[in-house]
Predicted model as a PDB file, atoms N, CA, C, CB and O in Angstrom, pLDDT in the B-factor column:
MODEL        1                                                                  
ATOM      1  N   MET A   1      21.497 -13.435   9.110  1.00 89.00           N  
ATOM      2  CA  MET A   1      21.012 -12.474   7.983  1.00 89.00           C  
ATOM      3  C   MET A   1      20.012 -12.918   7.263  1.00 89.00           C  
ATOM      4  CB  MET A   1      21.973 -12.142   7.048  1.00 89.00           C  
ATOM      5  O   MET A   1      20.122 -14.047   6.784  1.00 89.00           O  
ATOM      6  N   LYS A   2      19.041 -12.292   7.065  1.00 95.00           N  
ATOM      7  CA  LYS A   2      17.951 -12.587   6.266  1.00 95.00           C  
ATOM      8  C   LYS A   2      18.321 -12.710   4.732  1.00 95.00           C  
ATOM      9  CB  LYS A   2      16.925 -11.542   6.500  1.00 95.00           C  
ATOM     10  O   LYS A   2      19.206 -11.965   4.310  1.00 95.00           O  
ATOM     11  N   LYS A   3      17.696 -13.612   3.857  1.00 98.00           N  
ATOM     12  CA  LYS A   3      17.880 -13.753   2.505  1.00 98.00           C  
ATOM     13  C   LYS A   3      16.665 -13.254   1.672  1.00 98.00           C  
ATOM     14  CB  LYS A   3      18.180 -15.150   2.234  1.00 98.00           C  
ATOM     15  O   LYS A   3      15.523 -13.509   2.053  1.00 98.00           O  
ATOM     16  N   ILE A   4      16.894 -12.574   0.585  1.00 98.00           N  
ATOM     17  CA  ILE A   4      15.841 -12.271  -0.180  1.00 98.00           C  
ATOM     18  C   ILE A   4      15.911 -12.888  -1.738  1.00 98.00           C  
ATOM     19  CB  ILE A   4      15.755 -10.779  -0.138  1.00 98.00           C  
ATOM     20  O   ILE A   4      17.045 -13.054  -2.187  1.00 98.00           O  
ATOM     21  N   LYS A   5      14.830 -13.221  -2.546  1.00 98.00           N  
ATOM     22  CA  LYS A   5      14.859 -13.582  -3.581  1.00 98.00           C  
ATOM     23  C   LYS A   5      14.466 -12.577  -4.533  1.00 98.00           C  
ATOM     24  CB  LYS A   5      14.281 -14.583  -3.589  1.00 98.00           C  
ATOM     25  O   LYS A   5      13.395 -12.005  -4.333  1.00 98.00           O  
ATOM     26  N   VAL A   6      15.264 -12.223  -5.688  1.00 98.00           N  
ATOM     27  CA  VAL A   6      14.739 -10.808  -6.442  1.00 98.00           C  
ATOM     28  C   VAL A   6      14.631 -11.583  -7.802  1.00 98.00           C  
ATOM     29  CB  VAL A   6      15.962  -9.216  -6.462  1.00 98.00           C  
ATOM     30  O   VAL A   6      15.275 -12.561  -8.181  1.00 98.00           O  
ATOM     31  N   THR A   7      13.691 -10.914  -8.397  1.00 98.00           N  
ATOM     32  CA  THR A   7      13.148 -11.827  -9.917  1.00 98.00           C  
ATOM     33  C   THR A   7      12.941 -10.501 -10.592  1.00 98.00           C  
ATOM     34  CB  THR A   7      11.418 -13.033  -9.885  1.00 98.00           C  
ATOM     35  O   THR A   7      12.305  -9.552 -10.133  1.00 98.00           O  
ATOM     36  N   GLN A   8      13.697 -10.580 -11.984  1.00 98.00           N  
ATOM     37  CA  GLN A   8      13.283  -9.472 -12.936  1.00 98.00           C  
ATOM     38  C   GLN A   8      12.033  -9.606 -13.474  1.00 98.00           C  
ATOM     39  CB  GLN A   8      14.147  -9.333 -14.026  1.00 98.00           C  
ATOM     40  O   GLN A   8      11.668 -10.754 -13.729  1.00 98.00           O  
ATOM     41  N   VAL A   9      11.126  -8.489 -13.757  1.00 98.00           N  
ATOM     42  CA  VAL A   9       9.668  -9.023 -13.911  1.00 98.00           C  
ATOM     43  C   VAL A   9       9.527  -7.851 -15.222  1.00 98.00           C  
ATOM     44  CB  VAL A   9       8.402  -8.860 -12.250  1.00 98.00           C  
ATOM     45  O   VAL A   9       8.601  -7.927 -16.030  1.00 98.00           O  
ATOM     46  N   ARG A  10      10.468  -6.897 -15.281  1.00 98.00           N  
ATOM     47  CA  ARG A  10      10.314  -5.812 -16.270  1.00 98.00           C  
ATOM     48  C   ARG A  10      11.705  -5.808 -17.239  1.00 98.00           C  
ATOM     49  CB  ARG A  10      10.085  -4.310 -15.428  1.00 98.00           C  
ATOM     50  O   ARG A  10      12.770  -6.069 -16.680  1.00 98.00           O  
ATOM     51  N   SER A  11      11.696  -5.534 -18.588  1.00 97.00           N  
ATOM     52  CA  SER A  11      12.800  -5.182 -19.082  1.00 97.00           C  
ATOM     53  C   SER A  11      13.662  -3.970 -18.689  1.00 97.00           C  
ATOM     54  CB  SER A  11      12.531  -5.136 -20.177  1.00 97.00           C  
ATOM     55  O   SER A  11      13.240  -2.985 -18.082  1.00 97.00           O  
ATOM     56  N   GLN A  12      14.940  -4.169 -19.116  1.00 97.00           N  
ATOM     57  CA  GLN A  12      15.747  -3.066 -18.899  1.00 97.00           C  
ATOM     58  C   GLN A  12      15.927  -1.947 -20.347  1.00 97.00           C  
ATOM     59  CB  GLN A  12      17.180  -3.747 -18.402  1.00 97.00           C  
ATOM     60  O   GLN A  12      16.472  -0.844 -20.394  1.00 97.00           O  
ATOM     61  N   ILE A  13      15.327  -2.635 -21.296  1.00 97.00           N  
ATOM     62  CA  ILE A  13      15.263  -1.579 -22.555  1.00 97.00           C  
ATOM     63  C   ILE A  13      14.549  -0.385 -22.017  1.00 97.00           C  
ATOM     64  CB  ILE A  13      14.405  -2.169 -23.956  1.00 97.00           C  
ATOM     65  O   ILE A  13      13.675  -0.371 -21.151  1.00 97.00           O  
ATOM     66  N   ARG A  14      15.251   0.970 -22.910  1.00 97.00           N  
ATOM     67  CA  ARG A  14      14.753   1.900 -22.669  1.00 97.00           C  
ATOM     68  C   ARG A  14      14.806   2.579 -21.005  1.00 97.00           C  
ATOM     69  CB  ARG A  14      13.636   1.572 -23.207  1.00 97.00           C  
ATOM     70  O   ARG A  14      13.917   3.335 -20.614  1.00 97.00           O  
ATOM     71  N   ARG A  15      15.790   2.239 -20.274  1.00 98.00           N  
ATOM     72  CA  ARG A  15      16.074   2.351 -19.007  1.00 98.00           C  
ATOM     73  C   ARG A  15      17.201   3.181 -18.966  1.00 98.00           C  
ATOM     74  CB  ARG A  15      16.236   1.140 -18.374  1.00 98.00           C  
ATOM     75  O   ARG A  15      17.939   3.045 -19.942  1.00 98.00           O  
ATOM     76  N   PRO A  16      17.600   4.109 -18.017  1.00 98.00           N  
ATOM     77  CA  PRO A  16      18.859   4.684 -17.473  1.00 98.00           C  
ATOM     78  C   PRO A  16      20.167   3.758 -17.531  1.00 98.00           C  
ATOM     79  CB  PRO A  16      18.592   5.054 -16.014  1.00 98.00           C  
ATOM     80  O   PRO A  16      20.159   2.632 -17.035  1.00 98.00           O  
ATOM     81  N   GLN A  17      21.143   4.230 -18.084  1.00 98.00           N  
ATOM     82  CA  GLN A  17      22.235   3.364 -17.852  1.00 98.00           C  
ATOM     83  C   GLN A  17      22.394   3.088 -16.534  1.00 98.00           C  
ATOM     84  CB  GLN A  17      23.397   3.837 -18.338  1.00 98.00           C  
ATOM     85  O   GLN A  17      22.738   1.915 -16.380  1.00 98.00           O  
ATOM     86  N   ASP A  18      22.270   3.767 -15.399  1.00 98.00           N  
ATOM     87  CA  ASP A  18      22.773   3.475 -14.029  1.00 98.00           C  
ATOM     88  C   ASP A  18      21.526   2.434 -13.591  1.00 98.00           C  
ATOM     89  CB  ASP A  18      22.975   4.996 -12.971  1.00 98.00           C  
ATOM     90  O   ASP A  18      21.766   1.616 -12.703  1.00 98.00           O  
ATOM     91  N   GLN A  19      20.569   2.455 -14.039  1.00 98.00           N  
ATOM     92  CA  GLN A  19      19.691   1.087 -13.632  1.00 98.00           C  
ATOM     93  C   GLN A  19      19.818   0.105 -14.256  1.00 98.00           C  
ATOM     94  CB  GLN A  19      18.393   1.131 -13.667  1.00 98.00           C  
ATOM     95  O   GLN A  19      19.289  -0.879 -13.738  1.00 98.00           O  
ATOM     96  N   LYS A  20      20.488  -0.108 -15.509  1.00 98.00           N  
ATOM     97  CA  LYS A  20      20.830  -1.183 -16.136  1.00 98.00           C  
ATOM     98  C   LYS A  20      22.050  -1.829 -15.356  1.00 98.00           C  
ATOM     99  CB  LYS A  20      21.089  -0.843 -17.549  1.00 98.00           C  
ATOM    100  O   LYS A  20      21.970  -3.005 -15.000  1.00 98.00           O  
ATOM    101  N   ARG A  21      23.222  -1.043 -15.076  1.00 98.00           N  
ATOM    102  CA  ARG A  21      24.141  -1.619 -14.257  1.00 98.00           C  
ATOM    103  C   ARG A  21      23.646  -1.829 -12.996  1.00 98.00           C  
ATOM    104  CB  ARG A  21      25.253  -0.922 -14.195  1.00 98.00           C  
ATOM    105  O   ARG A  21      24.225  -2.728 -12.385  1.00 98.00           O  
ATOM    106  N   THR A  22      22.648  -1.210 -12.351  1.00 98.00           N  
ATOM    107  CA  THR A  22      22.149  -1.821 -11.109  1.00 98.00           C  
ATOM    108  C   THR A  22      21.753  -3.228 -11.160  1.00 98.00           C  
ATOM    109  CB  THR A  22      21.042  -1.105 -10.644  1.00 98.00           C  
ATOM    110  O   THR A  22      22.179  -4.003 -10.304  1.00 98.00           O  
ATOM    111  N   LEU A  23      21.011  -3.605 -12.046  1.00 98.00           N  
ATOM    112  CA  LEU A  23      20.550  -5.037 -12.656  1.00 98.00           C  
ATOM    113  C   LEU A  23      21.410  -6.016 -12.589  1.00 98.00           C  
ATOM    114  CB  LEU A  23      20.226  -5.035 -14.019  1.00 98.00           C  
ATOM    115  O   LEU A  23      21.288  -7.087 -11.996  1.00 98.00           O  
ATOM    116  N   ILE A  24      22.794  -5.398 -13.573  1.00 98.00           N  
ATOM    117  CA  ILE A  24      23.806  -6.505 -13.554  1.00 98.00           C  
ATOM    118  C   ILE A  24      24.244  -6.532 -12.277  1.00 98.00           C  
ATOM    119  CB  ILE A  24      24.966  -6.371 -14.501  1.00 98.00           C  
ATOM    120  O   ILE A  24      24.234  -7.671 -11.810  1.00 98.00           O  
ATOM    121  N   ALA A  25      24.626  -5.690 -11.544  1.00 98.00           N  
ATOM    122  CA  ALA A  25      25.234  -5.674 -10.052  1.00 98.00           C  
ATOM    123  C   ALA A  25      24.479  -6.581  -9.128  1.00 98.00           C  
ATOM    124  CB  ALA A  25      25.191  -4.190  -9.389  1.00 98.00           C  
ATOM    125  O   ALA A  25      25.061  -7.115  -8.183  1.00 98.00           O  
ATOM    126  N   LEU A  26      23.249  -6.768  -9.356  1.00 98.00           N  
ATOM    127  CA  LEU A  26      22.333  -7.442  -8.693  1.00 98.00           C  
ATOM    128  C   LEU A  26      22.408  -9.100  -9.314  1.00 98.00           C  
ATOM    129  CB  LEU A  26      20.888  -6.625  -8.895  1.00 98.00           C  
ATOM    130  O   LEU A  26      21.808 -10.040  -8.793  1.00 98.00           O  
ATOM    131  N   GLY A  27      23.069  -9.176 -10.236  1.00 98.00           N  
ATOM    132  CA  GLY A  27      23.187 -10.606 -10.890  1.00 98.00           C  
ATOM    133  C   GLY A  27      21.961 -10.814 -11.981  1.00 98.00           C  
ATOM    134  O   GLY A  27      21.832 -11.961 -12.408  1.00 98.00           O  
ATOM    135  N   LEU A  28      21.075  -9.831 -12.454  1.00 98.00           N  
ATOM    136  CA  LEU A  28      20.002 -10.092 -13.196  1.00 98.00           C  
ATOM    137  C   LEU A  28      20.361  -9.522 -14.596  1.00 98.00           C  
ATOM    138  CB  LEU A  28      18.739  -9.519 -12.558  1.00 98.00           C  
ATOM    139  O   LEU A  28      20.618  -8.321 -14.692  1.00 98.00           O  
ATOM    140  N   ARG A  29      20.391 -10.373 -15.744  1.00 97.00           N  
ATOM    141  CA  ARG A  29      20.727 -10.214 -16.952  1.00 97.00           C  
ATOM    142  C   ARG A  29      19.516 -10.406 -18.090  1.00 97.00           C  
ATOM    143  CB  ARG A  29      21.814 -11.096 -17.097  1.00 97.00           C  
ATOM    144  O   ARG A  29      19.571  -9.945 -19.230  1.00 97.00           O  
ATOM    145  N   LYS A  30      18.381 -11.205 -17.521  1.00 97.00           N  
ATOM    146  CA  LYS A  30      17.430 -11.732 -18.579  1.00 97.00           C  
ATOM    147  C   LYS A  30      16.054 -11.619 -17.556  1.00 97.00           C  
ATOM    148  CB  LYS A  30      17.878 -13.507 -19.247  1.00 97.00           C  
ATOM    149  O   LYS A  30      16.028 -11.531 -16.329  1.00 97.00           O  
ATOM    150  N   MET A  31      15.079 -11.651 -18.403  1.00 98.00           N  
ATOM    151  CA  MET A  31      13.577 -11.368 -17.876  1.00 98.00           C  
ATOM    152  C   MET A  31      13.326 -12.849 -17.021  1.00 98.00           C  
ATOM    153  CB  MET A  31      12.265 -11.079 -19.377  1.00 98.00           C  
ATOM    154  O   MET A  31      13.809 -13.961 -17.234  1.00 98.00           O  
ATOM    155  N   ASN A  32      12.499 -12.447 -16.115  1.00 98.00           N  
ATOM    156  CA  ASN A  32      12.352 -13.771 -15.239  1.00 98.00           C  
ATOM    157  C   ASN A  32      13.544 -14.575 -14.433  1.00 98.00           C  
ATOM    158  CB  ASN A  32      11.834 -14.766 -16.166  1.00 98.00           C  
ATOM    159  O   ASN A  32      13.264 -15.569 -13.763  1.00 98.00           O  
ATOM    160  N   GLN A  33      14.761 -14.130 -14.531  1.00 98.00           N  
ATOM    161  CA  GLN A  33      15.603 -14.543 -13.891  1.00 98.00           C  
ATOM    162  C   GLN A  33      15.780 -14.321 -12.484  1.00 98.00           C  
ATOM    163  CB  GLN A  33      16.405 -14.274 -14.439  1.00 98.00           C  
ATOM    164  O   GLN A  33      15.824 -13.146 -12.118  1.00 98.00           O  
ATOM    165  N   VAL A  34      15.906 -15.362 -11.504  1.00 98.00           N  
ATOM    166  CA  VAL A  34      15.742 -15.221 -10.098  1.00 98.00           C  
ATOM    167  C   VAL A  34      17.219 -15.438  -9.526  1.00 98.00           C  
ATOM    168  CB  VAL A  34      14.627 -16.288  -9.507  1.00 98.00           C  
ATOM    169  O   VAL A  34      17.939 -16.368  -9.890  1.00 98.00           O  
ATOM    170  N   VAL A  35      17.599 -14.429  -8.550  1.00 98.00           N  
ATOM    171  CA  VAL A  35      18.849 -14.506  -7.773  1.00 98.00           C  
ATOM    172  C   VAL A  35      18.409 -14.504  -6.434  1.00 98.00           C  
ATOM    173  CB  VAL A  35      19.858 -13.376  -8.038  1.00 98.00           C  
ATOM    174  O   VAL A  35      17.282 -14.108  -6.136  1.00 98.00           O  
ATOM    175  N   GLU A  36      19.422 -15.021  -5.401  1.00 98.00           N  
ATOM    176  CA  GLU A  36      19.286 -14.799  -4.040  1.00 98.00           C  
ATOM    177  C   GLU A  36      20.274 -14.082  -3.403  1.00 98.00           C  
ATOM    178  CB  GLU A  36      19.161 -15.895  -3.427  1.00 98.00           C  
ATOM    179  O   GLU A  36      21.437 -14.276  -3.754  1.00 98.00           O  
ATOM    180  N   HIS A  37      20.023 -13.270  -2.511  1.00 98.00           N  
ATOM    181  CA  HIS A  37      21.110 -12.346  -1.845  1.00 98.00           C  
ATOM    182  C   HIS A  37      20.785 -12.244  -0.381  1.00 98.00           C  
ATOM    183  CB  HIS A  37      21.154 -10.822  -2.498  1.00 98.00           C  
ATOM    184  O   HIS A  37      19.662 -12.469   0.070  1.00 98.00           O  
ATOM    185  N   ASP A  38      21.907 -11.866   0.390  1.00 97.00           N  
ATOM    186  CA  ASP A  38      21.672 -11.500   1.767  1.00 97.00           C  
ATOM    187  C   ASP A  38      20.957 -10.022   1.762  1.00 97.00           C  
ATOM    188  CB  ASP A  38      23.111 -11.518   2.602  1.00 97.00           C  
ATOM    189  O   ASP A  38      21.289  -9.192   0.917  1.00 97.00           O  
ATOM    190  N   ALA A  39      20.050  -9.765   2.659  1.00 97.00           N  
ATOM    191  CA  ALA A  39      19.618  -8.675   2.888  1.00 97.00           C  
ATOM    192  C   ALA A  39      20.630  -7.172   3.503  1.00 97.00           C  
ATOM    193  CB  ALA A  39      18.636  -9.159   3.707  1.00 97.00           C  
ATOM    194  O   ALA A  39      20.363  -6.302   4.332  1.00 97.00           O  
ATOM    195  N   SER A  40      21.495  -7.351   2.884  1.00 97.00           N  
ATOM    196  CA  SER A  40      22.376  -6.181   3.573  1.00 97.00           C  
ATOM    197  C   SER A  40      21.904  -4.929   3.009  1.00 97.00           C  
ATOM    198  CB  SER A  40      24.018  -6.294   3.304  1.00 97.00           C  
ATOM    199  O   SER A  40      21.024  -4.809   2.156  1.00 97.00           O  
ATOM    200  N   PRO A  41      22.700  -3.837   3.675  1.00 98.00           N  
ATOM    201  CA  PRO A  41      22.015  -2.589   3.208  1.00 98.00           C  
ATOM    202  C   PRO A  41      22.250  -2.029   1.824  1.00 98.00           C  
ATOM    203  CB  PRO A  41      22.353  -1.566   4.086  1.00 98.00           C  
ATOM    204  O   PRO A  41      21.496  -1.249   1.243  1.00 98.00           O  
ATOM    205  N   ALA A  42      23.451  -2.547   1.342  1.00 98.00           N  
ATOM    206  CA  ALA A  42      23.869  -2.298   0.004  1.00 98.00           C  
ATOM    207  C   ALA A  42      22.997  -2.993  -1.045  1.00 98.00           C  
ATOM    208  CB  ALA A  42      25.273  -2.716  -0.146  1.00 98.00           C  
ATOM    209  O   ALA A  42      22.793  -2.440  -2.125  1.00 98.00           O  
ATOM    210  N   VAL A  43      22.503  -4.129  -0.770  1.00 98.00           N  
ATOM    211  CA  VAL A  43      21.742  -4.543  -1.793  1.00 98.00           C  
ATOM    212  C   VAL A  43      20.340  -4.351  -1.401  1.00 98.00           C  
ATOM    213  CB  VAL A  43      22.047  -5.892  -2.163  1.00 98.00           C  
ATOM    214  O   VAL A  43      19.661  -4.762  -2.341  1.00 98.00           O  
ATOM    215  N   LEU A  44      19.737  -4.006  -0.642  1.00 98.00           N  
ATOM    216  CA  LEU A  44      18.601  -3.479  -0.343  1.00 98.00           C  
ATOM    217  C   LEU A  44      18.679  -1.900  -1.017  1.00 98.00           C  
ATOM    218  CB  LEU A  44      18.397  -3.600   1.261  1.00 98.00           C  
ATOM    219  O   LEU A  44      17.650  -1.555  -1.599  1.00 98.00           O  
ATOM    220  N   GLY A  45      19.566  -1.124  -0.996  1.00 98.00           N  
ATOM    221  CA  GLY A  45      19.661   0.039  -1.603  1.00 98.00           C  
ATOM    222  C   GLY A  45      19.670  -0.154  -3.146  1.00 98.00           C  
ATOM    223  O   GLY A  45      19.148   0.747  -3.803  1.00 98.00           O  
ATOM    224  N   MET A  46      20.137  -1.093  -3.726  1.00 98.00           N  
ATOM    225  CA  MET A  46      20.257  -1.580  -5.187  1.00 98.00           C  
ATOM    226  C   MET A  46      18.760  -1.766  -5.681  1.00 98.00           C  
ATOM    227  CB  MET A  46      21.154  -3.065  -5.312  1.00 98.00           C  
ATOM    228  O   MET A  46      18.223  -1.318  -6.694  1.00 98.00           O  
ATOM    229  N   VAL A  47      18.219  -2.599  -4.616  1.00 98.00           N  
ATOM    230  CA  VAL A  47      16.760  -3.253  -4.898  1.00 98.00           C  
ATOM    231  C   VAL A  47      15.852  -1.848  -4.988  1.00 98.00           C  
ATOM    232  CB  VAL A  47      16.156  -4.458  -3.469  1.00 98.00           C  
ATOM    233  O   VAL A  47      15.087  -1.655  -5.933  1.00 98.00           O  
ATOM    234  N   ASN A  48      16.010  -0.963  -3.981  1.00 98.00           N  
ATOM    235  CA  ASN A  48      15.276   0.225  -3.949  1.00 98.00           C  
ATOM    236  C   ASN A  48      15.293   0.985  -5.277  1.00 98.00           C  
ATOM    237  CB  ASN A  48      15.784   1.057  -2.875  1.00 98.00           C  
ATOM    238  O   ASN A  48      14.297   1.541  -5.740  1.00 98.00           O  
ATOM    239  N   LYS A  49      16.531   0.968  -5.872  1.00 98.00           N  
ATOM    240  CA  LYS A  49      16.623   1.723  -7.129  1.00 98.00           C  
ATOM    241  C   LYS A  49      16.049   1.201  -8.058  1.00 98.00           C  
ATOM    242  CB  LYS A  49      17.777   1.964  -7.566  1.00 98.00           C  
ATOM    243  O   LYS A  49      15.724   2.051  -8.888  1.00 98.00           O  
ATOM    244  N   VAL A  50      15.686  -0.060  -8.397  1.00 98.00           N  
ATOM    245  CA  VAL A  50      15.072  -0.684  -9.687  1.00 98.00           C  
ATOM    246  C   VAL A  50      13.878  -1.415  -8.914  1.00 98.00           C  
ATOM    247  CB  VAL A  50      16.199  -1.816 -10.665  1.00 98.00           C  
ATOM    248  O   VAL A  50      13.756  -2.597  -9.235  1.00 98.00           O  
ATOM    249  N   LYS A  51      13.059  -0.987  -8.050  1.00 98.00           N  
ATOM    250  CA  LYS A  51      11.967  -1.439  -7.472  1.00 98.00           C  
ATOM    251  C   LYS A  51      10.852  -1.850  -8.402  1.00 98.00           C  
ATOM    252  CB  LYS A  51      11.567  -0.507  -6.608  1.00 98.00           C  
ATOM    253  O   LYS A  51       9.966  -2.684  -8.216  1.00 98.00           O  
ATOM    254  N   HIS A  52      11.120  -0.988  -9.570  1.00 98.00           N  
ATOM    255  CA  HIS A  52       9.873  -0.802 -10.422  1.00 98.00           C  
ATOM    256  C   HIS A  52      10.281  -1.965 -11.738  1.00 98.00           C  
ATOM    257  CB  HIS A  52       9.665   1.092 -10.996  1.00 98.00           C  
ATOM    258  O   HIS A  52       9.542  -2.118 -12.711  1.00 98.00           O  
ATOM    259  N   LEU A  53      11.180  -2.487 -11.604  1.00 98.00           N  
ATOM    260  CA  LEU A  53      11.810  -3.557 -12.561  1.00 98.00           C  
ATOM    261  C   LEU A  53      11.745  -4.913 -12.138  1.00 98.00           C  
ATOM    262  CB  LEU A  53      13.224  -3.313 -12.796  1.00 98.00           C  
ATOM    263  O   LEU A  53      11.631  -5.822 -12.960  1.00 98.00           O  
ATOM    264  N   ILE A  54      11.813  -5.122 -10.854  1.00 98.00           N  
ATOM    265  CA  ILE A  54      11.869  -6.357 -10.087  1.00 98.00           C  
ATOM    266  C   ILE A  54      10.712  -6.667  -9.031  1.00 98.00           C  
ATOM    267  CB  ILE A  54      13.147  -6.339  -9.379  1.00 98.00           C  
ATOM    268  O   ILE A  54       9.867  -5.829  -8.714  1.00 98.00           O  
ATOM    269  N   SER A  55      10.767  -7.961  -8.523  1.00 98.00           N  
ATOM    270  CA  SER A  55       9.924  -8.265  -7.549  1.00 98.00           C  
ATOM    271  C   SER A  55      10.633  -9.150  -6.420  1.00 98.00           C  
ATOM    272  CB  SER A  55       8.759  -8.916  -8.168  1.00 98.00           C  
ATOM    273  O   SER A  55      11.281 -10.153  -6.719  1.00 98.00           O  
ATOM    274  N   VAL A  56      10.478  -8.741  -5.183  1.00 98.00           N  
ATOM    275  CA  VAL A  56      11.210  -9.185  -4.203  1.00 98.00           C  
ATOM    276  C   VAL A  56      10.467 -10.030  -2.979  1.00 98.00           C  
ATOM    277  CB  VAL A  56      11.862  -8.034  -3.757  1.00 98.00           C  
ATOM    278  O   VAL A  56       9.466  -9.599  -2.407  1.00 98.00           O  
ATOM    279  N   GLU A  57      11.055 -11.199  -2.686  1.00 98.00           N  
ATOM    280  CA  GLU A  57      10.476 -12.103  -1.664  1.00 98.00           C  
ATOM    281  C   GLU A  57      11.402 -12.356  -0.872  1.00 98.00           C  
ATOM    282  CB  GLU A  57       9.913 -13.299  -2.085  1.00 98.00           C  
ATOM    283  O   GLU A  57      12.557 -12.482  -1.276  1.00 98.00           O  
ATOM    284  N   GLU A  58      11.048 -12.483   0.473  1.00 97.00           N  
ATOM    285  CA  GLU A  58      11.782 -12.834   1.702  1.00 97.00           C  
ATOM    286  C   GLU A  58      11.715 -14.346   1.718  1.00 97.00           C  
ATOM    287  CB  GLU A  58      11.155 -12.161   3.051  1.00 97.00           C  
ATOM    288  O   GLU A  58      10.660 -14.969   1.599  1.00 97.00           O  
ATOM    289  N   ILE A  59      12.918 -14.901   1.875  1.00 96.00           N  
ATOM    290  CA  ILE A  59      13.135 -16.345   2.147  1.00 96.00           C  
ATOM    291  C   ILE A  59      13.059 -16.651   3.771  1.00 96.00           C  
ATOM    292  CB  ILE A  59      14.618 -16.783   1.524  1.00 96.00           C  
ATOM    293  O   ILE A  59      13.575 -15.931   4.626  1.00 96.00           O  
ATOM    294  N   LYS A  60      12.377 -17.758   4.003  1.00 84.00           N  
ATOM    295  CA  LYS A  60      12.354 -17.875   5.507  1.00 84.00           C  
ATOM    296  C   LYS A  60      13.441 -18.897   5.913  1.00 84.00           C  
ATOM    297  CB  LYS A  60      10.885 -18.348   6.053  1.00 84.00           C  
ATOM    298  O   LYS A  60      13.620 -19.169   7.101  1.00 84.00           O  
TER     299      LYS A  60                                                      
ENDMDL                                                                          
END                                                                             
């Protein structure tokens, strides 16, 4: 399965509660924090929900 690297690039301040919870579920709690995940449909759905707050890179 492919892996992706997710980095939080914008703050979660003044965002709806569901977006804050999605960032926490992805493991992102601070700005510029980086986490790696498998590119499963569940994770890709979470990434799509907060795509304006994060950057995503595919790991080879």
